[in-house]
Legacy VTK file of the C-alpha trace (Angstrom):
# vtk DataFile Version 3.0
C-alpha trace
ASCII
DATASET POLYDATA
POINTS 415 float
-0.036 0.031 0.258
2.821 2.316 0.354
5.593 0.664 -2.147
5.475 3.787 -4.291
4.431 6.641 -1.865
7.264 8.894 -1.641
8.313 9.437 1.958
8.913 12.716 3.470
10.238 11.574 6.866
14.004 12.636 6.317
12.973 15.839 4.872
10.410 16.398 7.159
12.894 15.735 10.385
15.931 17.643 9.171
13.739 20.774 8.737
12.006 20.615 12.534
15.655 19.480 13.895
17.071 23.197 13.030
14.370 24.960 15.290
15.254 25.384 18.872
12.603 23.802 21.061
14.744 23.071 24.190
12.441 22.940 27.271
13.619 25.297 30.339
13.193 23.266 33.577
13.768 26.557 35.373
10.583 28.318 34.024
7.089 28.518 35.625
5.854 29.371 32.096
3.582 26.767 29.692
5.350 26.403 27.387
8.699 26.422 29.298
10.411 28.098 26.436
8.861 30.321 23.738
11.086 29.080 21.400
9.022 25.350 21.263
6.148 27.792 19.655
8.302 28.092 16.245
7.552 24.497 15.750
4.201 24.560 17.385
3.331 27.342 14.921
5.047 25.510 11.893
3.351 22.058 12.586
-0.252 24.505 12.687
0.456 26.188 9.647
1.257 22.872 7.572
-1.618 21.010 9.079
-3.738 23.651 7.503
-1.949 23.733 4.325
-3.029 19.791 3.891
-6.367 20.899 5.088
-6.690 19.418 8.539
-8.363 21.242 10.818
-5.837 22.369 13.252
-5.271 25.038 16.108
-2.286 26.244 18.544
-3.614 27.054 21.889
-1.985 29.555 24.314
0.044 27.049 26.328
1.860 25.321 22.872
-0.564 22.513 22.244
-1.703 21.612 18.812
-4.462 20.227 18.125
-5.953 18.393 15.026
-8.482 16.305 13.404
-8.342 14.538 10.310
-12.630 13.885 9.442
-13.118 10.607 9.009
-14.989 8.901 5.817
-16.757 6.034 7.444
-20.420 5.348 7.123
-20.010 3.348 10.685
-18.949 4.928 14.290
-15.909 4.432 14.396
-13.821 5.074 17.866
-11.445 8.143 17.259
-7.729 7.301 17.336
-5.288 9.530 18.605
-1.135 9.907 17.537
0.761 12.342 19.434
4.218 13.273 19.903
6.192 15.625 21.554
8.110 19.057 20.401
10.494 20.240 22.894
14.073 18.629 23.403
16.073 17.501 26.099
17.656 20.591 28.311
20.394 18.044 28.766
22.488 18.538 25.904
22.490 21.898 23.749
19.473 21.884 21.150
20.868 25.510 19.447
21.867 25.345 16.102
21.881 22.063 15.196
23.122 20.800 11.896
21.341 17.423 10.519
23.192 15.630 8.362
22.091 12.860 6.026
24.377 9.801 5.626
22.719 8.271 2.695
22.634 3.925 2.783
25.061 3.910 5.613
28.175 1.719 5.212
28.183 0.059 8.554
31.847 2.404 9.344
32.401 4.473 12.094
30.272 7.406 11.749
32.904 11.005 12.540
31.007 14.018 13.420
32.411 16.466 11.417
32.043 19.721 13.817
33.842 17.874 16.781
35.757 14.899 14.988
35.814 13.569 18.556
32.296 12.392 18.495
31.747 8.884 17.223
28.768 6.936 16.579
30.146 3.278 16.455
28.192 0.260 16.395
30.518 -0.907 18.910
28.425 1.873 21.208
25.361 1.626 19.591
24.823 -1.910 18.650
21.565 -1.264 17.465
23.491 0.569 14.372
24.644 -2.964 13.000
20.923 -4.014 11.974
21.099 -0.312 10.065
23.675 -1.460 7.900
22.360 -0.199 4.528
19.896 2.520 6.284
19.738 6.154 5.610
21.223 7.719 8.834
20.600 11.038 9.863
22.778 12.594 12.889
23.875 16.108 13.829
27.377 17.275 13.248
29.062 16.785 16.790
27.968 20.334 18.656
24.459 19.314 19.712
21.559 16.664 20.185
19.495 15.975 17.085
16.375 16.316 18.657
15.182 12.973 16.804
13.665 12.835 20.560
10.651 13.237 19.513
10.759 14.897 16.251
11.105 12.065 14.233
7.927 11.104 16.488
6.460 14.381 15.130
7.731 13.902 11.086
6.521 10.327 11.492
2.769 11.709 12.320
3.178 14.430 9.455
4.129 12.178 6.927
1.060 9.576 7.560
-1.009 12.603 7.678
-0.417 13.442 4.327
-0.694 10.037 2.968
-4.076 9.386 4.456
-5.325 12.572 2.906
-4.201 11.808 -0.674
-5.982 8.318 -0.162
-9.550 9.288 0.142
-10.252 4.886 -0.622
-8.835 4.316 2.986
-11.886 4.178 5.069
-11.088 6.007 8.933
-12.745 7.156 11.347
-12.006 10.539 13.145
-8.214 10.922 13.680
-6.744 13.604 15.897
-2.776 14.825 16.073
-1.447 16.114 19.348
1.856 17.648 19.567
2.748 18.747 23.223
5.317 21.005 24.432
7.742 20.162 27.650
7.530 16.341 27.606
11.350 16.616 28.424
10.898 18.029 31.637
7.491 16.282 32.687
4.711 18.729 31.653
3.663 17.501 28.899
0.667 17.271 29.158
-0.348 19.708 32.110
-2.586 21.616 30.315
-3.633 19.156 27.554
-7.709 19.755 27.099
-8.821 16.027 27.166
-11.983 17.411 25.364
-10.384 18.422 22.366
-9.264 14.951 21.671
-12.198 12.909 22.992
-10.510 10.132 21.645
-11.255 6.493 22.714
-7.346 5.654 22.852
-3.952 7.011 21.584
-0.892 6.297 20.648
2.411 8.489 21.702
5.256 7.890 18.919
8.371 8.228 20.928
10.597 5.296 21.133
13.222 3.750 20.065
14.297 0.864 18.488
11.624 -0.832 15.053
9.646 -3.213 16.481
9.337 -1.990 20.209
6.236 -1.300 21.617
5.986 0.282 25.267
3.209 -0.586 27.427
4.464 -0.357 30.344
6.802 2.425 32.443
8.059 3.409 35.993
5.649 4.609 38.499
7.528 7.587 40.182
7.338 9.848 42.947
9.502 13.043 44.065
10.792 13.165 47.785
12.294 16.106 49.458
14.396 15.801 52.725
15.553 18.649 54.694
17.822 17.989 57.483
17.849 21.186 60.297
21.009 22.060 62.208
21.878 24.240 64.881
23.963 27.643 64.332
26.809 28.791 65.689
29.490 31.155 65.630
32.477 29.365 64.373
34.795 30.310 66.993
32.503 29.627 70.192
31.029 26.120 68.516
32.123 23.454 70.498
29.340 21.305 71.900
26.272 24.124 70.077
27.281 23.575 66.291
25.244 21.256 64.085
26.000 21.476 60.488
23.267 20.336 58.754
25.231 19.739 55.361
27.384 17.387 57.656
24.260 15.767 58.473
23.052 15.391 54.511
26.537 14.099 53.765
26.451 10.947 56.193
22.747 10.430 54.939
24.113 10.293 51.508
26.739 7.826 52.538
23.967 5.380 53.754
22.109 5.218 50.576
21.892 1.222 49.475
24.181 1.010 46.157
21.847 -1.465 44.501
18.936 0.904 44.724
20.862 3.624 42.359
20.237 4.022 38.838
23.778 3.280 37.534
23.310 -0.702 39.409
19.399 -1.444 38.791
18.154 -2.592 35.260
15.032 -4.264 33.367
12.060 -4.313 36.085
13.750 -3.075 38.776
13.764 -0.178 40.471
15.776 2.797 42.078
16.221 5.601 44.632
18.232 8.496 42.768
19.013 12.133 44.589
19.142 14.108 42.143
20.097 17.676 43.511
21.598 18.748 47.248
21.508 22.473 48.251
21.931 24.284 51.597
24.059 25.518 54.484
24.777 25.720 57.976
21.197 25.834 59.187
19.112 23.810 56.750
20.464 21.210 53.984
17.689 19.767 51.642
18.190 17.216 49.095
15.710 15.767 46.329
15.251 12.647 45.417
13.357 10.521 42.289
12.016 7.540 43.353
11.172 4.765 40.609
9.574 1.373 40.176
7.108 -0.462 38.158
5.113 -1.428 41.157
3.452 1.510 42.432
3.539 -0.070 45.685
6.923 0.249 46.113
6.969 3.578 46.248
5.592 3.709 49.682
8.701 1.344 50.797
11.418 3.342 48.930
10.079 6.567 51.193
9.892 4.776 54.483
13.591 3.655 54.179
14.721 7.309 53.237
12.797 8.072 56.698
14.439 5.339 58.293
17.617 6.269 56.615
16.902 10.047 57.661
16.727 9.100 61.332
19.790 7.123 61.548
21.604 10.384 60.140
20.426 12.456 63.420
20.672 10.033 65.946
24.768 10.560 64.975
24.218 14.597 65.375
22.685 15.530 68.567
19.979 18.298 68.296
19.638 17.572 64.524
15.787 17.166 62.858
14.746 16.293 59.173
11.367 16.714 57.563
10.482 14.481 54.732
7.709 14.933 51.921
6.918 13.151 48.776
5.128 14.460 45.592
3.296 12.714 42.992
4.931 12.403 39.259
3.563 9.699 37.356
2.029 6.147 37.134
2.530 2.901 35.163
0.012 3.168 32.509
0.425 -0.713 32.647
-2.709 -0.350 35.537
-4.803 0.922 32.905
-3.834 -0.897 30.043
-4.865 -3.708 31.629
-8.514 -2.883 31.440
-7.826 -2.524 27.846
-5.963 -5.093 26.636
-6.945 -4.346 23.159
-4.791 -1.350 22.957
-1.839 -3.464 22.834
-3.066 -6.184 20.898
-4.116 -4.473 17.700
-1.200 -2.523 17.257
0.772 -6.023 18.054
-1.520 -6.814 15.229
-0.312 -3.700 13.019
3.186 -4.676 13.875
2.924 -8.107 12.160
0.923 -6.545 8.974
3.636 -4.436 8.494
6.246 -7.349 8.301
7.853 -6.738 11.574
7.522 -8.439 14.817
5.700 -6.516 18.004
8.611 -6.768 21.042
6.552 -5.761 23.764
9.299 -3.600 26.180
9.413 -1.403 29.040
9.978 2.380 29.755
12.421 2.907 32.419
11.021 6.506 32.425
8.070 8.238 31.834
6.050 9.618 28.664
3.379 11.485 28.105
1.505 8.614 27.419
1.859 7.073 31.043
-0.391 10.293 31.989
-2.797 10.646 29.482
-3.789 6.893 29.859
-4.653 7.852 33.504
-6.398 11.092 32.379
-9.007 8.455 29.819
-6.651 7.762 26.877
-5.166 4.344 27.133
-2.162 5.495 25.271
1.142 2.963 24.691
4.149 3.857 22.995
5.513 3.163 19.265
8.656 3.040 18.036
10.149 5.971 15.785
13.825 4.999 15.664
15.413 7.504 17.763
18.829 6.491 19.347
21.507 7.704 21.506
18.608 10.323 22.929
19.924 13.655 24.771
23.489 13.147 23.761
25.227 14.418 20.465
25.685 10.711 19.731
21.848 11.027 18.545
20.785 9.257 15.400
17.329 8.187 13.802
17.078 5.804 10.552
14.933 7.119 8.124
13.668 3.769 6.790
12.673 3.319 10.938
10.848 6.357 10.573
8.882 4.941 7.340
7.870 1.778 8.924
6.338 3.849 11.661
4.274 5.582 9.351
3.345 2.144 8.090
2.045 0.856 11.349
-0.130 4.233 11.742
-1.601 3.035 8.947
-2.481 -0.696 9.683
-3.288 0.171 13.016
-5.777 2.495 11.529
-7.145 -0.219 9.299
-7.471 -3.153 11.686
-9.302 0.135 13.956
-11.644 0.063 11.133
-11.939 -3.302 10.293
-12.944 -4.703 13.706
-15.522 -2.170 14.017
-17.033 -3.386 11.414
-16.988 -6.904 12.295
LINES 1 416
415 0 1 2 3 4 5 6 7 8 9 10 11 12 13 14 15 16 17 18 19 20 21 22 23 24 25 26 27 28 29 30 31 32 33 34 35 36 37 38 39 40 41 42 43 44 45 46 47 48 49 50 51 52 53 54 55 56 57 58 59 60 61 62 63 64 65 66 67 68 69 70 71 72 73 74 75 76 77 78 79 80 81 82 83 84 85 86 87 88 89 90 91 92 93 94 95 96 97 98 99 100 101 102 103 104 105 106 107 108 109 110 111 112 113 114 115 116 117 118 119 120 121 122 123 124 125 126 127 128 129 130 131 132 133 134 135 136 137 138 139 140 141 142 143 144 145 146 147 148 149 150 151 152 153 154 155 156 157 158 159 160 161 162 163 164 165 166 167 168 169 170 171 172 173 174 175 176 177 178 179 180 181 182 183 184 185 186 187 188 189 190 191 192 193 194 195 196 197 198 199 200 201 202 203 204 205 206 207 208 209 210 211 212 213 214 215 216 217 218 219 220 221 222 223 224 225 226 227 228 229 230 231 232 233 234 235 236 237 238 239 240 241 242 243 244 245 246 247 248 249 250 251 252 253 254 255 256 257 258 259 260 261 262 263 264 265 266 267 268 269 270 271 272 273 274 275 276 277 278 279 280 281 282 283 284 285 286 287 288 289 290 291 292 293 294 295 296 297 298 299 300 301 302 303 304 305 306 307 308 309 310 311 312 313 314 315 316 317 318 319 320 321 322 323 324 325 326 327 328 329 330 331 332 333 334 335 336 337 338 339 340 341 342 343 344 345 346 347 348 349 350 351 352 353 354 355 356 357 358 359 360 361 362 363 364 365 366 367 368 369 370 371 372 373 374 375 376 377 378 379 380 381 382 383 384 385 386 387 388 389 390 391 392 393 394 395 396 397 398 399 400 401 402 403 404 405 406 407 408 409 410 411 412 413 414
């Protein structure tokens, strides 16, 4: 069905990549950086040019609807990607490079020859010999996370609009800001979507389908010391920073990110600040089993109590906040959302490899907001780094998956 179609994913990916959309975690605005709107406005314009009803709202969300042409009542489906890129690595002045029919040799990036993308470090590349590979130039990330997803959805939209013979129901498109800093759906209007279920396009290797993610909380502990003049501090001063330092040494190594994998959770101190009187540490708590987050918090509380016993006069406070939950808790009640996607993978000629996400996704939060929403692959790899890359053929295959997912939905409804 797509054999003679001239995909636009590569051209779109490279064009979108040069637009700086770095999210700003230190901003309280929505979106966190105005430059994200540069891409959002472009997408709104391109969708309208295709003839699609599209709007960009004040919070940086692009909503679009491809009207259905079926005479049956077919459930509304939504495809979603985020426009922002991670603040971990520069996204300014990105210079995307297309390596056509990659021959398997190390890719030395021209603007910093110390940055080398090799199959030794990125073993998935061994499966991509002969593919067209897009990279940055060595000074920035590429932004395939998640502009590859954006390019896939836009290419799919163009294809489906040019094929009125393909019967389908309403298709919703959602482009979000600030996913990389955990605010991707903070202001999303679910009434504008009104979709039975959706799929984010934000996964990695071709064939992966992600329906599980970490459940996540944040936890903050503040240690309180006792201030005194340092010249007369004997038996008086209690330095909160030293209490915190002692506490950090008690953290179990087996619960750290650098020592966990698969379905193992972790406790991770992400920031520390303070002085003599108060010192604060902020943690992220992660586990696929939501109930284990309470045990992680209790562990931190126990270690804090042990710490203040070593410093007479010290005290502490602890608080936690829910961040997101494992989408599997929702998807278990809607098995068809994953099953139909797997069927679409098989129709596209690829194996469906169900995996978990050791992180979060807009889809996780959307699932708990009433729209079950697992994650489909895009081919984006080496994300959040100067070694980021994406296979054009992987992006094109994802377009095919979306098409077959749409056809399966229409067929199942007709039955």
